A tleap script that builds the chain and sets N, CA, C and O, in Angstrom:
source leaprc.protein.ff14SB
mol = sequence {
  NMET ALA ALA PRO ALA PRO PRO PRO ARG PRO
  ASP LEU ARG PRO ARG ARG LEU ALA VAL ARG
  ARG ALA GLY LEU LEU VAL ALA THR GLU PRO
  ALA ARG GLY SER ASP ASN ALA ARG PRO ASN
  ARG ILE THR VAL CYS ALA TRP HIE HIE LEU
  ARG GLY ILE HIE GLN GLY ARG VAL ARG ALA
  TRP GLY THR ALA PRO ASP ASP VAL THR TRP
  GLU LEU GLY VAL ARG PRO GLY ARG ALA ALA
  LEU LEU ARG LEU HIE GLY ASP GLU TYR VAL
  ALA CSER
}
set mol.1.N position { 13.399 4.232 8.031 }
set mol.1.CA position { 12.924 5.362 8.788 }
set mol.1.C position { 11.419 5.461 8.607 }
set mol.1.O position { 10.904 5.172 7.527 }
set mol.2.N position { 10.722 5.861 9.635 }
set mol.2.CA position { 9.273 5.830 9.607 }
set mol.2.C position { 8.608 7.195 9.461 }
set mol.2.O position { 7.540 7.279 8.854 }
set mol.3.N position { 9.187 8.250 9.984 }
set mol.3.CA position { 8.527 9.552 9.948 }
set mol.3.C position { 8.409 10.067 8.523 }
set mol.3.O position { 9.330 9.890 7.725 }
set mol.4.N position { 7.281 10.708 8.189 }
set mol.4.CA position { 7.124 11.250 6.846 }
set mol.4.C position { 8.024 12.463 6.610 }
set mol.4.O position { 8.345 13.193 7.547 }
set mol.5.N position { 8.425 12.672 5.373 }
set mol.5.CA position { 9.207 13.834 4.937 }
set mol.5.C position { 10.540 13.981 5.663 }
set mol.5.O position { 10.815 15.048 6.213 }
set mol.6.N position { 11.383 12.937 5.681 }
set mol.6.CA position { 12.676 13.072 6.353 }
set mol.6.C position { 13.658 13.904 5.540 }
set mol.6.O position { 13.508 14.013 4.323 }
set mol.7.N position { 14.658 14.492 6.186 }
set mol.7.CA position { 15.690 15.203 5.436 }
set mol.7.C position { 16.551 14.203 4.661 }
set mol.7.O position { 16.501 13.008 4.949 }
set mol.8.N position { 17.341 14.663 3.684 }
set mol.8.CA position { 18.112 13.735 2.859 }
set mol.8.C position { 19.183 12.953 3.602 }
set mol.8.O position { 19.486 11.826 3.208 }
set mol.9.N position { 19.769 13.502 4.660 }
set mol.9.CA position { 20.802 12.808 5.435 }
set mol.9.C position { 20.404 12.805 6.913 }
set mol.9.O position { 20.933 13.586 7.704 }
set mol.10.N position { 19.496 11.948 7.271 }
set mol.10.CA position { 18.988 11.993 8.644 }
set mol.10.C position { 19.952 11.411 9.667 }
set mol.10.O position { 20.719 10.493 9.374 }
set mol.11.N position { 19.896 11.963 10.867 }
set mol.11.CA position { 20.554 11.414 12.039 }
set mol.11.C position { 19.448 10.660 12.762 }
set mol.11.O position { 18.603 11.281 13.406 }
set mol.12.N position { 19.435 9.326 12.667 }
set mol.12.CA position { 18.311 8.536 13.151 }
set mol.12.C position { 18.366 8.316 14.651 }
set mol.12.O position { 19.437 8.157 15.236 }
set mol.13.N position { 17.178 8.312 15.265 }
set mol.13.CA position { 17.054 8.132 16.710 }
set mol.13.C position { 15.932 7.154 17.009 }
set mol.13.O position { 14.835 7.288 16.467 }
set mol.14.N position { 16.194 6.159 17.874 }
set mol.14.CA position { 15.137 5.217 18.244 }
set mol.14.C position { 14.161 5.862 19.224 }
set mol.14.O position { 14.567 6.616 20.108 }
set mol.15.N position { 12.881 5.563 19.066 }
set mol.15.CA position { 11.836 6.088 19.950 }
set mol.15.C position { 10.839 4.975 20.232 }
set mol.15.O position { 10.708 4.028 19.458 }
set mol.16.N position { 10.138 5.105 21.352 }
set mol.16.CA position { 9.002 4.225 21.615 }
set mol.16.C position { 7.748 4.963 21.218 }
set mol.16.O position { 7.637 6.165 21.457 }
set mol.17.N position { 6.802 4.270 20.617 }
set mol.17.CA position { 5.552 4.905 20.230 }
set mol.17.C position { 4.680 5.214 21.439 }
set mol.17.O position { 4.012 6.248 21.471 }
set mol.18.N position { 4.678 4.342 22.422 }
set mol.18.CA position { 3.817 4.576 23.580 }
set mol.18.C position { 4.539 4.170 24.853 }
set mol.18.O position { 5.233 3.154 24.897 }
set mol.19.N position { 4.366 4.964 25.863 }
set mol.19.CA position { 4.936 4.665 27.181 }
set mol.19.C position { 3.953 5.179 28.223 }
set mol.19.O position { 3.284 6.190 28.008 }
set mol.20.N position { 3.868 4.488 29.341 }
set mol.20.CA position { 2.988 4.947 30.416 }
set mol.20.C position { 3.795 5.747 31.417 }
set mol.20.O position { 4.834 5.293 31.897 }
set mol.21.N position { 3.316 6.939 31.729 }
set mol.21.CA position { 3.952 7.801 32.722 }
set mol.21.C position { 2.860 8.252 33.682 }
set mol.21.O position { 1.911 8.924 33.278 }
set mol.22.N position { 2.992 7.888 34.939 }
set mol.22.CA position { 2.002 8.237 35.968 }
set mol.22.C position { 0.607 7.781 35.548 }
set mol.22.O position { -0.378 8.480 35.788 }
set mol.23.N position { 0.526 6.594 34.914 }
set mol.23.CA position { -0.771 6.041 34.525 }
set mol.23.C position { -1.326 6.584 33.228 }
set mol.23.O position { -2.371 6.116 32.775 }
set mol.24.N position { -0.663 7.566 32.605 }
set mol.24.CA position { -1.153 8.150 31.363 }
set mol.24.C position { -0.338 7.623 30.192 }
set mol.24.O position { 0.863 7.387 30.322 }
set mol.25.N position { -0.986 7.438 29.051 }
set mol.25.CA position { -0.305 6.995 27.851 }
set mol.25.C position { 0.269 8.210 27.138 }
set mol.25.O position { -0.463 9.138 26.796 }
set mol.26.N position { 1.574 8.203 26.915 }
set mol.26.CA position { 2.263 9.313 26.265 }
set mol.26.C position { 2.878 8.780 24.976 }
set mol.26.O position { 3.476 7.703 24.990 }
set mol.27.N position { 2.752 9.491 23.880 }
set mol.27.CA position { 3.271 9.015 22.598 }
set mol.27.C position { 4.700 9.487 22.360 }
set mol.27.O position { 5.130 10.507 22.899 }
set mol.28.N position { 5.428 8.729 21.545 }
set mol.28.CA position { 6.765 9.050 21.044 }
set mol.28.C position { 7.752 9.439 22.140 }
set mol.28.O position { 8.168 10.593 22.245 }
set mol.29.N position { 8.109 8.463 22.940 }
set mol.29.CA position { 9.086 8.635 24.017 }
set mol.29.C position { 10.379 7.907 23.671 }
set mol.29.O position { 10.379 7.103 22.739 }
set mol.30.N position { 11.486 8.154 24.381 }
set mol.30.CA position { 12.754 7.479 24.087 }
set mol.30.C position { 12.636 5.967 24.150 }
set mol.30.O position { 11.901 5.430 24.978 }
set mol.31.N position { 13.361 5.280 23.273 }
set mol.31.CA position { 13.325 3.815 23.218 }
set mol.31.C position { 14.258 3.213 24.251 }
set mol.31.O position { 15.299 2.660 23.898 }
set mol.32.N position { 13.907 3.311 25.495 }
set mol.32.CA position { 14.677 2.681 26.572 }
set mol.32.C position { 13.699 2.331 27.686 }
set mol.32.O position { 12.577 2.837 27.721 }
set mol.33.N position { 14.125 1.480 28.575 }
set mol.33.CA position { 13.254 1.100 29.677 }
set mol.33.C position { 12.277 0.019 29.283 }
set mol.33.O position { 12.563 -0.789 28.399 }
set mol.34.N position { 11.120 -0.005 29.932 }
set mol.34.CA position { 10.147 -1.068 29.719 }
set mol.34.C position { 9.412 -0.903 28.391 }
set mol.34.O position { 9.475 0.147 27.751 }
set mol.35.N position { 8.723 -1.956 28.002 }
set mol.35.CA position { 7.923 -2.026 26.776 }
set mol.35.C position { 8.731 -1.631 25.552 }
set mol.35.O position { 8.337 -0.759 24.776 }
set mol.36.N position { 9.870 -2.293 25.399 }
set mol.36.CA position { 10.752 -2.017 24.282 }
set mol.36.C position { 10.560 -3.045 23.166 }
set mol.36.O position { 11.457 -3.259 22.351 }
set mol.37.N position { 9.382 -3.682 23.135 }
set mol.37.CA position { 9.077 -4.679 22.117 }
set mol.37.C position { 9.047 -4.023 20.738 }
set mol.37.O position { 8.742 -2.836 20.625 }
set mol.38.N position { 9.356 -4.776 19.703 }
set mol.38.CA position { 9.444 -4.242 18.339 }
set mol.38.C position { 8.201 -3.473 17.901 }
set mol.38.O position { 8.352 -2.423 17.275 }
set mol.39.N position { 6.968 -3.936 18.194 }
set mol.39.CA position { 5.793 -3.167 17.759 }
set mol.39.C position { 5.672 -1.796 18.407 }
set mol.39.O position { 4.869 -0.974 17.963 }
set mol.40.N position { 6.457 -1.535 19.451 }
set mol.40.CA position { 6.398 -0.244 20.136 }
set mol.40.C position { 7.609 0.635 19.820 }
set mol.40.O position { 7.745 1.715 20.395 }
set mol.41.N position { 8.492 0.194 18.917 }
set mol.41.CA position { 9.697 0.967 18.592 }
set mol.41.C position { 9.623 1.486 17.160 }
set mol.41.O position { 9.092 0.830 16.264 }
set mol.42.N position { 10.166 2.673 16.975 }
set mol.42.CA position { 10.200 3.292 15.657 }
set mol.42.C position { 11.440 4.184 15.599 }
set mol.42.O position { 11.971 4.579 16.638 }
set mol.43.N position { 11.896 4.496 14.404 }
set mol.43.CA position { 13.067 5.347 14.238 }
set mol.43.C position { 12.645 6.643 13.566 }
set mol.43.O position { 11.922 6.625 12.570 }
set mol.44.N position { 13.091 7.758 14.105 }
set mol.44.CA position { 12.812 9.060 13.503 }
set mol.44.C position { 14.125 9.819 13.335 }
set mol.44.O position { 15.095 9.564 14.049 }
set mol.45.N position { 14.146 10.743 12.397 }
set mol.45.CA position { 15.352 11.544 12.175 }
set mol.45.C position { 15.474 12.588 13.291 }
set mol.45.O position { 14.528 12.835 14.039 }
set mol.46.N position { 16.646 13.184 13.380 }
set mol.46.CA position { 16.916 14.163 14.439 }
set mol.46.C position { 15.956 15.347 14.366 }
set mol.46.O position { 15.512 15.834 15.405 }
set mol.47.N position { 15.627 15.819 13.173 }
set mol.47.CA position { 14.724 16.964 13.057 }
set mol.47.C position { 13.349 16.629 13.604 }
set mol.47.O position { 12.821 17.376 14.427 }
set mol.48.N position { 12.749 15.514 13.164 }
set mol.48.CA position { 11.434 15.134 13.681 }
set mol.48.C position { 11.483 14.899 15.189 }
set mol.48.O position { 10.526 15.209 15.898 }
set mol.49.N position { 12.597 14.352 15.681 }
set mol.49.CA position { 12.745 14.083 17.107 }
set mol.49.C position { 12.841 15.379 17.913 }
set mol.49.O position { 12.045 15.605 18.824 }
set mol.50.N position { 13.815 16.227 17.578 }
set mol.50.CA position { 14.079 17.422 18.388 }
set mol.50.C position { 13.115 18.566 18.111 }
set mol.50.O position { 12.584 19.163 19.047 }
set mol.51.N position { 12.885 18.878 16.859 }
set mol.51.CA position { 12.028 20.020 16.509 }
set mol.51.C position { 10.553 19.661 16.453 }
set mol.51.O position { 9.689 20.510 16.672 }
set mol.52.N position { 10.272 18.404 16.158 }
set mol.52.CA position { 8.875 17.992 16.042 }
set mol.52.C position { 8.316 17.441 17.333 }
set mol.52.O position { 7.415 18.034 17.927 }
set mol.53.N position { 8.845 16.305 17.774 }
set mol.53.CA position { 8.302 15.615 18.946 }
set mol.53.C position { 8.518 16.423 20.216 }
set mol.53.O position { 7.566 16.666 20.958 }
set mol.54.N position { 9.765 16.848 20.486 }
set mol.54.CA position { 10.046 17.569 21.734 }
set mol.54.C position { 9.383 18.938 21.794 }
set mol.54.O position { 9.076 19.415 22.886 }
set mol.55.N position { 9.159 19.571 20.678 }
set mol.55.CA position { 8.497 20.876 20.681 }
set mol.55.C position { 6.989 20.751 20.479 }
set mol.55.O position { 6.294 21.758 20.340 }
set mol.56.N position { 6.480 19.514 20.463 }
set mol.56.CA position { 5.036 19.307 20.406 }
set mol.56.C position { 4.422 19.512 19.034 }
set mol.56.O position { 3.200 19.623 18.934 }
set mol.57.N position { 5.205 19.565 17.987 }
set mol.57.CA position { 4.686 19.789 16.636 }
set mol.57.C position { 4.348 18.499 15.897 }
set mol.57.O position { 3.614 18.514 14.909 }
set mol.58.N position { 4.892 17.375 16.387 }
set mol.58.CA position { 4.693 16.073 15.755 }
set mol.58.C position { 4.229 15.086 16.817 }
set mol.58.O position { 4.770 15.043 17.921 }
set mol.59.N position { 3.203 14.282 16.463 }
set mol.59.CA position { 2.732 13.192 17.317 }
set mol.59.C position { 2.683 11.926 16.493 }
set mol.59.O position { 2.450 11.974 15.285 }
set mol.60.N position { 2.902 10.794 17.138 }
set mol.60.CA position { 2.803 9.501 16.466 }
set mol.60.C position { 2.252 8.477 17.441 }
set mol.60.O position { 2.562 8.517 18.632 }
set mol.61.N position { 1.433 7.557 16.938 }
set mol.61.CA position { 0.915 6.473 17.759 }
set mol.61.C position { 0.554 5.309 16.853 }
set mol.61.O position { 0.393 5.471 15.643 }
set mol.62.N position { 0.430 4.147 17.449 }
set mol.62.CA position { 0.054 2.956 16.705 }
set mol.62.C position { 1.007 1.822 16.982 }
set mol.62.O position { 1.660 1.781 18.025 }
set mol.63.N position { 1.083 0.889 16.030 }
set mol.63.CA position { 1.931 -0.287 16.137 }
set mol.63.C position { 2.931 -0.267 14.999 }
set mol.63.O position { 2.552 -0.257 13.828 }
set mol.64.N position { 4.209 -0.262 15.348 }
set mol.64.CA position { 5.261 -0.235 14.335 }
set mol.64.C position { 5.417 -1.625 13.729 }
set mol.64.O position { 5.149 -2.613 14.413 }
set mol.65.N position { 5.829 -1.735 12.504 }
set mol.65.CA position { 6.203 -0.632 11.630 }
set mol.65.C position { 5.098 -0.192 10.680 }
set mol.65.O position { 5.226 0.858 10.051 }
set mol.66.N position { 4.008 -0.962 10.553 }
set mol.66.CA position { 3.042 -0.703 9.476 }
set mol.66.C position { 1.735 -0.056 9.888 }
set mol.66.O position { 0.903 0.220 9.023 }
set mol.67.N position { 1.519 0.196 11.155 }
set mol.67.CA position { 0.241 0.734 11.594 }
set mol.67.C position { 0.454 1.963 12.471 }
set mol.67.O position { -0.065 2.031 13.585 }
set mol.68.N position { 1.219 2.936 11.971 }
set mol.68.CA position { 1.545 4.144 12.727 }
set mol.68.C position { 0.830 5.341 12.107 }
set mol.68.O position { 0.866 5.535 10.892 }
set mol.69.N position { 0.191 6.130 12.939 }
set mol.69.CA position { -0.453 7.368 12.507 }
set mol.69.C position { 0.406 8.534 12.983 }
set mol.69.O position { 0.832 8.579 14.137 }
set mol.70.N position { 0.653 9.480 12.070 }
set mol.70.CA position { 1.465 10.668 12.359 }
set mol.70.C position { 0.597 11.903 12.237 }
set mol.70.O position { -0.250 11.980 11.347 }
set mol.71.N position { 0.796 12.874 13.123 }
set mol.71.CA position { 0.214 14.204 12.990 }
set mol.71.C position { 1.351 15.206 12.945 }
set mol.71.O position { 2.197 15.237 13.839 }
set mol.72.N position { 1.369 16.018 11.911 }
set mol.72.CA position { 2.388 17.059 11.735 }
set mol.72.C position { 1.720 18.416 11.841 }
set mol.72.O position { 0.568 18.578 11.439 }
set mol.73.N position { 2.431 19.385 12.377 }
set mol.73.CA position { 1.864 20.720 12.538 }
set mol.73.C position { 0.837 20.761 13.652 }
set mol.73.O position { -0.205 21.403 13.516 }
set mol.74.N position { 1.122 20.079 14.756 }
set mol.74.CA position { 0.224 20.056 15.912 }
set mol.74.C position { 0.283 21.416 16.598 }
set mol.74.O position { 1.364 21.956 16.836 }
set mol.75.N position { -0.901 21.969 16.914 }
set mol.75.CA position { -0.995 23.279 17.567 }
set mol.75.C position { -2.023 23.210 18.676 }
set mol.75.O position { -3.056 22.563 18.501 }
set mol.76.N position { -1.786 23.846 19.808 }
set mol.76.CA position { -2.736 23.789 20.923 }
set mol.76.C position { -4.117 24.293 20.519 }
set mol.76.O position { -4.248 25.371 19.939 }
set mol.77.N position { -5.140 23.513 20.828 }
set mol.77.CA position { -6.513 23.927 20.585 }
set mol.77.C position { -6.947 23.887 19.128 }
set mol.77.O position { -8.052 24.325 18.808 }
set mol.78.N position { -6.106 23.375 18.237 }
set mol.78.CA position { -6.448 23.326 16.822 }
set mol.78.C position { -6.086 21.962 16.253 }
set mol.78.O position { -5.275 21.233 16.825 }
set mol.79.N position { -6.687 21.631 15.137 }
set mol.79.CA position { -6.373 20.360 14.482 }
set mol.79.C position { -4.955 20.411 13.914 }
set mol.79.O position { -4.454 21.482 13.569 }
set mol.80.N position { -4.324 19.262 13.820 }
set mol.80.CA position { -3.006 19.178 13.185 }
set mol.80.C position { -3.135 19.582 11.715 }
set mol.80.O position { -4.191 19.411 11.105 }
set mol.81.N position { -2.061 20.112 11.163 }
set mol.81.CA position { -2.086 20.536 9.762 }
set mol.81.C position { -2.136 19.349 8.806 }
set mol.81.O position { -2.694 19.450 7.713 }
set mol.82.N position { -1.550 18.220 9.221 }
set mol.82.CA position { -1.456 17.069 8.333 }
set mol.82.C position { -1.493 15.794 9.159 }
set mol.82.O position { -0.845 15.702 10.201 }
set mol.83.N position { -2.260 14.803 8.688 }
set mol.83.CA position { -2.297 13.488 9.328 }
set mol.83.C position { -2.017 12.428 8.274 }
set mol.83.O position { -2.579 12.442 7.179 }
set mol.84.N position { -1.125 11.505 8.641 }
set mol.84.CA position { -0.796 10.394 7.755 }
set mol.84.C position { -0.903 9.095 8.517 }
set mol.84.O position { -0.593 9.024 9.706 }
set mol.85.N position { -1.347 8.069 7.815 }
set mol.85.CA position { -1.314 6.711 8.361 }
set mol.85.C position { -0.284 5.975 7.513 }
set mol.85.O position { -0.530 5.664 6.348 }
set mol.86.N position { 0.885 5.697 8.120 }
set mol.86.CA position { 2.010 5.220 7.316 }
set mol.86.C position { 2.452 6.348 6.406 }
set mol.86.O position { 2.832 7.415 6.887 }
set mol.87.N position { 2.411 6.133 5.103 }
set mol.87.CA position { 2.747 7.206 4.172 }
set mol.87.C position { 1.543 7.665 3.357 }
set mol.87.O position { 1.698 8.292 2.309 }
set mol.88.N position { 0.333 7.347 3.845 }
set mol.88.CA position { -0.914 7.749 3.178 }
set mol.88.C position { -1.550 8.914 3.925 }
set mol.88.O position { -1.659 8.886 5.151 }
set mol.89.N position { -1.966 9.934 3.187 }
set mol.89.CA position { -2.663 11.069 3.788 }
set mol.89.C position { -4.068 10.642 4.211 }
set mol.89.O position { -4.747 9.914 3.487 }
set mol.90.N position { -4.501 11.104 5.397 }
set mol.90.CA position { -5.854 10.841 5.884 }
set mol.90.C position { -6.443 12.151 6.380 }
set mol.90.O position { -5.710 13.097 6.673 }
set mol.91.N position { -7.762 12.207 6.475 }
set mol.91.CA position { -8.427 13.417 6.973 }
set mol.91.C position { -8.099 13.598 8.443 }
set mol.91.O position { -8.069 12.631 9.204 }
set mol.92.N position { -7.852 14.843 8.842 }
set mol.92.CA position { -7.542 15.103 10.260 }
set mol.92.C position { -8.754 15.629 10.988 }
set mol.92.O position { -8.684 15.903 12.186 }
savepdb mol mol.pdb
quit
């Protein structure tokens, strides 16, 4: 599993790190359709998927599995509360 701070018994879900929609690059989309190459796929738990990604609180981008940057606590108009590159904390 790739997302930081997973729950102890995760329900894992495949996701794509990047997908193009109407010419725009969108992060963390479902792992189906085009560009399903391994460097673009990652697995996240149900909580990060449903409560984080779908509600806009979590963002991820990069190349799986070792070059992924995560932002947790994403809020409109403000910096994310936490940024990690892999499992290392970085300045946001």
